[in-house]
C-alpha positions in Angstrom: 0.0 0.0 0.0 1.0 3.6 -0.5 1.1 6.0 2.3 -0.6 9.2 1.1 -1.0 12.4 3.2 -2.0 15.7 1.6 -0.7 14.8 -1.8 2.5 13.2 -0.7 3.6 9.9 -2.2 6.2 7.8 -0.2 8.2 5.3 -2.3 10.1 2.2 -1.4 13.8 1.7 -2.1 15.4 5.2 -1.9 15.1 8.5 -3.7 16.0 7.1 -7.1 12.6 5.4 -7.1 10.9 8.7 -6.5 13.0 10.6 -9.1 12.5 7.9 -11.8 8.8 7.7 -11.2 8.5 11.5 -11.4 10.5 11.8 -14.6 8.8 9.0 -16.4 5.3 10.3 -15.4 5.8 13.9 -16.3 8.2 13.9 -19.3 6.7 12.3 -22.5 8.7 10.8 -25.3 10.3 13.6 -27.3 10.4 15.7 -24.1 13.3 17.8 -22.9 14.7 17.8 -19.4 17.0 20.5 -18.1 19.1 19.7 -15.1 22.3 21.0 -13.4 25.8 19.7 -13.6 25.8 19.2 -9.8 22.8 17.1 -8.8 22.3 13.7 -7.3 24.6 11.4 -9.2 22.1 8.6 -9.7 19.5 11.1 -11.1 22.2 12.6 -13.4 23.0 9.1 -14.8 19.4 8.3 -15.3 18.7 11.5 -17.1 21.8 11.4 -19.3 21.9 7.7 -20.1 18.4 6.2 -19.6 16.0 8.9 -20.8 17.9 9.3 -24.0 16.9 5.8 -25.0 13.3 6.9 -24.6 13.7 9.8 -27.0 13.9 12.3 -24.3 16.6 15.0 -24.6 18.6 16.4 -21.7 20.6 19.6 -21.2 22.9 20.2 -18.3 23.6 23.8 -17.1 25.6 25.2 -14.2 23.6 25.6 -11.1 23.8 29.4 -10.9 24.2 30.1 -14.7 20.8 31.8 -15.0 21.6 33.3 -18.4 22.3 29.9 -19.9 19.1 28.6 -18.3 17.1 31.4 -19.9 18.6 30.7 -23.3 17.7 27.0 -23.0 14.2 27.8 -21.9 13.8 30.3 -24.8 13.9 27.3 -27.1 10.3 26.7 -25.9 10.5 22.9 -25.7 11.6 22.2 -22.1 9.2 19.9 -20.3 10.8 19.8 -16.8 13.7 21.4 -14.9 15.2 19.3 -12.1 18.0 20.1 -9.6 19.1 19.7 -6.0 19.1 22.7 -3.6 21.3 22.5 -1.5 23.6 20.2 -3.5 25.6 17.3 -2.2 28.4 17.6 -1.1 29.2 21.3 -1.8 25.9 22.7 -0.4 25.3 25.0 -3.4 21.9 26.7 -3.5 19.7 27.8 -6.4 17.2 30.6 -6.3 14.1 28.5 -6.4 11.6 31.4 -6.7 13.5 33.0 -9.7 14.0 29.7 -11.5 10.3 28.7 -11.0 9.2 32.1 -12.4 11.4 31.7 -15.5 10.3 28.1 -16.1 6.6 28.8 -15.7 6.8 31.6 -18.2 7.7 28.9 -20.7 5.4 26.2 -19.5 8.1 24.2 -17.8 7.6 22.2 -14.7 10.1 22.6 -11.8 11.2 19.7 -9.6 13.5 20.3 -6.6 15.3 17.7 -4.6 15.3 19.3 -1.2 16.8 16.4 0.8 19.7 18.3 2.3 17.5 21.1 3.5 14.7 18.9 5.0 11.1 20.0 5.0 11.8 22.0 8.1 14.4 24.3 6.6 13.0 24.7 3.1 9.6 24.5 1.4 10.1 24.7 -2.3 6.4 24.4 -3.1 5.8 27.7 -1.4 8.6 29.2 -3.6 7.0 28.1 -6.8 8.3 24.6 -7.4 5.8 22.1 -8.8 7.3 18.9 -7.4 9.6 18.3 -4.4 11.4 15.1 -3.8 13.1 14.0 -0.6 15.1 11.0 0.4 12.9 10.0 3.4 15.9 7.9 4.5 17.5 11.1 5.7 16.0 13.8 7.9 12.3 12.7 7.5 12.8 9.2 9.0 15.9 10.4 10.9 17.2 7.2 12.5 19.2 5.5 9.7 16.8 2.6 9.6 14.6 3.3 6.6 15.2 3.4 2.9 12.5 5.4 1.1 11.7 8.4 -1.1 9.1 11.1 -0.9 7.3 13.1 -3.6 5.2 16.2 -2.9 3.1 18.3 -5.2 -0.4 19.1 -6.3 -3.1 16.5 -6.3 -3.2 16.3 -10.1 0.6 15.8 -10.4 0.8 13.3 -7.6 -2.0 11.3 -9.1 -0.1 11.1 -12.4 3.1 10.1 -10.7 1.4 7.6 -8.4 -0.1 5.7 -11.5 3.4 5.4 -13.0 4.9 4.4 -9.7 2.3 1.7 -9.3 3.1 0.3 -12.8 6.8 0.2 -11.8 5.9 -2.2 -9.0 7.1 -0.4 -5.9 5.3 -0.6 -2.6 6.6 0.6 0.7 6.3 -1.9 3.6 4.0 -1.2 6.5 7.0 -1.3 8.9 8.9 1.3 6.9 5.8 3.5 6.7 5.4 3.3 10.5 9.1 4.3 11.0 8.7 7.3 8.7 5.6 8.4 10.7 7.6 8.0 13.9 10.4 10.1 12.5 8.1 12.9 11.5 7.1 13.4 15.1 10.6 14.4 16.1 11.9 15.9 12.8 11.6 19.5 13.9 13.5 18.9 17.1 16.2 17.0 15.5 16.7 19.4 12.6 16.8 22.4 14.8 19.6 20.8 16.9 21.5 19.8 13.7 21.2 23.4 12.3 22.7 24.9 15.5 25.5 22.4 15.7 26.4 22.6 12.1 26.5 26.4 12.0 28.7 26.6 15.1 31.0 23.9 13.7 31.3 25.5 10.3 32.3 28.8 11.9 34.9 27.0 14.0 36.3 25.0 11.1 36.5 28.1 8.9 39.0 29.6 11.3 41.1 26.4 11.9 44.6 26.4 10.4 44.3 22.8 9.2 41.1 23.5 7.2 41.5 25.0 3.7 37.9 25.6 2.9 34.4 25.1 4.4 31.2 24.5 2.4 28.1 25.6 4.3 25.4 28.0 3.1 25.0 29.4 6.6 28.4 31.0 6.5 28.5 34.6 5.3 31.6 33.7 3.2 29.6 31.2 1.2 28.7 32.4 -2.4 25.2 30.9 -1.8 24.6 32.5 1.6 22.3 35.3 0.3 20.2 32.8 -1.6 20.0 30.3 1.3 19.1 33.1 3.7 16.2 34.2 1.5 14.6 30.8 1.2 15.7 28.7 4.1 14.9 29.0 7.8 17.9 26.9 8.8 21.0 25.7 6.8 21.0 21.9 7.5 23.1 19.4 9.3 25.8 18.7 6.7 29.1 20.6 6.6 31.7 19.8 3.9 35.3 20.9 4.3 38.7 20.5 2.7 41.5 19.5 5.1 45.0 20.8 4.6 46.4 17.4 3.8 46.5 14.7 1.1 44.3 11.6 0.5 46.0 9.5 3.2 46.2 12.4 5.7 42.4 12.8 5.5 42.0 9.1 6.0 44.0 9.4 9.2 41.8 12.3 10.3 38.7 10.3 9.7 40.0 7.2 11.4 41.0 9.2 14.5 37.4 10.4 14.9 35.6 8.6 17.7 32.0 9.8 17.6 30.8 9.6 14.0 30.3 6.4 12.0 32.0 6.2 8.6 29.0 6.0 6.2 27.5 7.7 3.2 24.1 8.6 4.5 23.1 11.8 6.4 20.3 13.4 8.4 20.0 10.9 11.3 20.4 11.1 15.0 24.0 9.8 14.8 26.8 11.8 13.2 28.3 10.3 10.0 31.4 11.2 8.2 32.8 10.3 4.8 35.6 11.0 2.3 33.7 11.4 -1.0 36.8 10.6 -3.2 37.0 7.1 -1.8 33.3 6.5 -1.0 30.5 8.1 -3.0 32.7 8.8 -6.0 34.9 5.7 -5.8 35.4 4.2 -9.2 34.9 7.5 -11.1 37.8 8.8 -13.1 40.0 11.7 -11.9 38.5 13.8 -14.7 35.0 13.0 -13.5 35.9 13.8 -9.9 37.5 17.1 -10.9 34.5 18.0 -12.9 32.3 17.6 -9.8 34.8 19.3 -7.4 35.6 16.1 -5.6 39.1 16.5 -4.2 41.1 14.0 -2.3 41.0 16.2 0.8 37.2 16.8 0.8 35.3 15.6 3.9 31.5 15.5 4.3 30.3 15.5 7.9 26.6 15.0 8.7 26.0 16.1 12.2 23.6 14.2 14.5 22.1 15.3 17.7 25.1 14.6 20.0 26.3 17.5 22.2 28.2 20.2 20.3 31.0 20.2 22.8 31.6 16.4 22.3 31.6 16.7 18.5 33.9 19.8 18.6 36.4 18.1 20.9 36.4 15.0 18.8 37.1 16.8 15.5 39.8 19.0 17.1 41.6 16.0 18.6 41.4 14.1 15.2 42.9 17.1 13.4 45.8 17.1 15.8 46.4 13.4 15.1 46.3 13.8 11.3 
């Protein structure tokens, strides 16, 4: 059975199921999808390699290259625009309200993956987006024990997507649905704690001599701070940063951490840490990594709900042991 609540469709597996169902339902053969160069890798692969076999064209633009987006939209044949905001792992943000206005002038639907913001920090539908997808695995369920996706939008659009999703054969289990409902009850409390911890930690790391760069939209130094500030009420629990070391030095830093688990997920009660170059982007060529800004010294830290002081002390001691 599907769990439906106010035009929300929860999907099994993970967010790929939600994204695939949305794209197949809303983009017809001969359609045209515009997406950004920095979006969820599985979505990017599906758009680039799978949709082309169905006669659907795709165009990739830089996240904040509004002029190029305008030029592509002016062609008049774009069915749907899809992107993440914030992105993973660099936390870049797109002006959702501006992009929605530009797309709607040309009859183009807008789909935003808002996973890294959570529904607490950002509400793309109120900014003009037509469809919002979340990995319910992350902040929504919030306990690292569910794999699911979530699609939100108007009754008409969700009805169309639900029909396609049913044909694809996915059905969320009652146990997973229960755990998502359980997570919803504490989501606001968890996210508010993660917002506070992440902002404090980002500020601390930004001034640490062993940190070269910090990616977090809550920092005033971030190129995306003004956008995030205008459309988000909090900046999320993920902070990415580049350590002043090489691949193996960063491995030593991560191994010296005592609190976080080494894992690729995010948004749960427990803190998680990963080195994207050897985890999420493992197996990709150096050229592909460079294209996506994945350096050997990049670390992505998803803060949980542990005490800030404990996390701070753990990170500082690990940097000293690096």
